[in-house]
Each structure stands twice: as C-alpha cells, then as structure tokens.
C-alpha positions in Angstrom: 0.0 0.0 0.1 1.6 3.4 -1.0 1.7 6.5 1.2 -1.2 8.1 -0.6 -3.6 5.3 0.3 -2.3 5.2 3.8 -2.8 9.0 4.2 -6.3 8.7 2.8 -7.2 5.8 5.3 -5.9 7.9 8.2 -8.1 10.7 7.1 -11.1 8.4 6.9 -10.4 7.0 10.3 -10.2 10.5 11.7 -13.5 11.2 10.3 -15.0 8.0 11.7 -13.6 9.0 15.1 -15.2 12.5 14.7 -18.5 10.7 14.1 -18.2 8.3 17.0 -17.3 11.3 19.3 -20.4 13.1 18.0 -22.6 10.1 18.8 -21.6 10.6 22.4 -22.3 14.3 22.2 -25.8 13.7 20.6 -26.6 11.2 23.5 -25.5 13.7 26.2 -27.6 16.5 24.6 -30.6 14.0 24.4 -30.1 13.1 28.0 -30.0 16.8 29.0 -33.1 17.4 27.0 -34.9 14.6 28.9 -34.0 16.3 32.2 -36.0 19.4 31.3 -39.8 20.0 31.5 -41.7 19.3 28.2 -41.3 22.7 26.5 -39.6 24.4 23.7 -36.1 24.1 25.2 -36.5 20.3 25.5 -37.8 20.0 22.0 -34.9 22.2 20.6 -32.2 20.2 22.5 -33.8 16.9 21.2 -33.8 18.4 17.7 -30.0 19.2 18.1 -29.3 15.8 19.4 -31.0 14.4 16.2 -29.0 16.7 13.9 -25.6 15.8 15.6 -26.4 12.1 15.2 -27.3 12.6 11.5 -24.1 14.6 10.9 -22.1 11.9 12.6 -23.7 9.1 10.7 -23.1 11.0 7.4 -19.5 11.7 8.1 -19.0 8.0 9.1 -20.8 6.7 6.0 -18.8 9.1 3.7 -15.5 8.2 5.3 -16.0 4.4 5.0 -17.5 4.6 1.4 -15.5 7.5 -0.2 -12.6 8.9 1.9 -11.2 5.4 2.5 -10.9 5.1 -1.4 -9.4 8.7 -1.7 -12.5 9.9 -3.7 -12.7 13.5 -4.6 -16.4 13.9 -3.9 -15.8 12.2 -0.5 -13.2 14.8 0.3 -15.5 17.7 -0.4 -18.5 16.3 1.2 -16.9 15.4 4.5 -15.0 18.7 4.5 -18.1 20.7 4.1 -20.4 18.6 6.4 -18.0 18.2 9.3 -17.2 21.9 9.0 -20.8 22.7 9.2 -20.9 20.6 12.4 -17.8 22.0 14.0 -17.5 25.6 13.1 -20.6 26.7 15.1 -19.4 24.5 18.0 -16.1 26.4 18.0 -17.6 29.8 17.6 -20.6 29.4 20.0 -19.4 26.8 22.6 -15.6 26.7 22.8 -14.7 30.5 22.1 -17.1 31.8 24.8 -15.8 29.1 27.3 -19.1 27.3 27.9 -17.1 24.0 27.5 -13.4 23.7 28.4 -10.8 23.5 25.6 -9.9 20.0 26.8 -11.8 17.8 25.8 -13.7 20.2 23.6 -11.0 20.4 21.0 -11.1 16.7 20.3 -13.8 17.0 17.8 -12.2 19.9 15.9 -8.9 18.1 16.1 -10.3 14.9 14.5 -11.9 17.2 11.7 -8.5 18.9 11.1 -6.6 15.7 11.0 -9.2 14.1 8.7 -9.4 17.3 6.4 -5.5 17.5 6.3 -4.9 13.9 5.5 -7.6 13.6 2.8 -6.3 16.8 1.2 -2.7 15.5 1.2 -3.9 12.2 -0.2 -6.0 14.0 -3.0 -3.0 16.3 -3.8 -0.7 13.3 -4.1 -3.1 11.4 -6.3 -3.4 14.5 -8.6 0.4 14.7 -8.7 0.9 11.1 -9.4 -1.7 11.2 -12.3 -0.1 14.2 -13.9 3.3 12.5 -13.8 2.1 9.3 -15.3 -0.6 10.5 -17.6 0.2 14.1 -18.4 -3.3 15.1 -17.1 -4.6 16.0 -13.7 -6.7 13.4 -11.8 
C-alpha cells in the first residue's frame, strides 16, 4: 500500500472517530433534554441531538465509502459537512468558554486531521496522475 492510500485511510479513520465522538455528544444532549420539563427548550435540544447524530452518521458513511478510497467527492462532502458541524461549535461553545478547551478540542482536532490527511492524499493522487498520464486526476 503506498503512502497516498495510507494517508487517505488515516483521514477516513479520523472522520470516523469524529462521528463516534459526536454520537456521544448527541446522546449527552438528548439526556440533558430529557431532564428538562416538556417545553420548547426540551424540543430544541432533542432536535439538536438528532442533527448531531445525523451529521455523525453522514461523516462515518462518507469516510468508509468514499474517503477510504481517496475519492474527490468524499473529500469535499466530508470537509463541508463536518465543517458545518464543528465551526458553530467552535464559535458558540468553545470560544465563549461554555465548554473547556480540553476535551472540547477533540472534535475539531479529528476534523482537522481528517481534512489535512484527505487533502494531502488527494493532492498526491493528482500529482501522481499528472506525472504518469500527463493530465490532472
């Protein structure tokens, strides 16, 4: 297995870890929602829990089906979808200090490793195709 494939697989595993971590977050938010009286706050937290679980599932499926094989579409889809999940978390939870940086940085860390590794793998694939075929991949 060449370095490009290994790098793509490390990126895919990072996205799977991101997804698993967010299943835990989704469960914790759902658990918090259940401790509240039935009202709008409970409903919104339950909705957020569902959205997190859906994002986590999407990231995991894309990582296994596409990022593992160093697919271009998989690169862009997971970069965007996981970014949509983590950028608001960074801006509205971590930066104001509602959650400590540790362990809060774990999710964005998995995202950055996944994004960096899949980007490197995509660029290496393109470079190798240009070298061997004379056209970008």
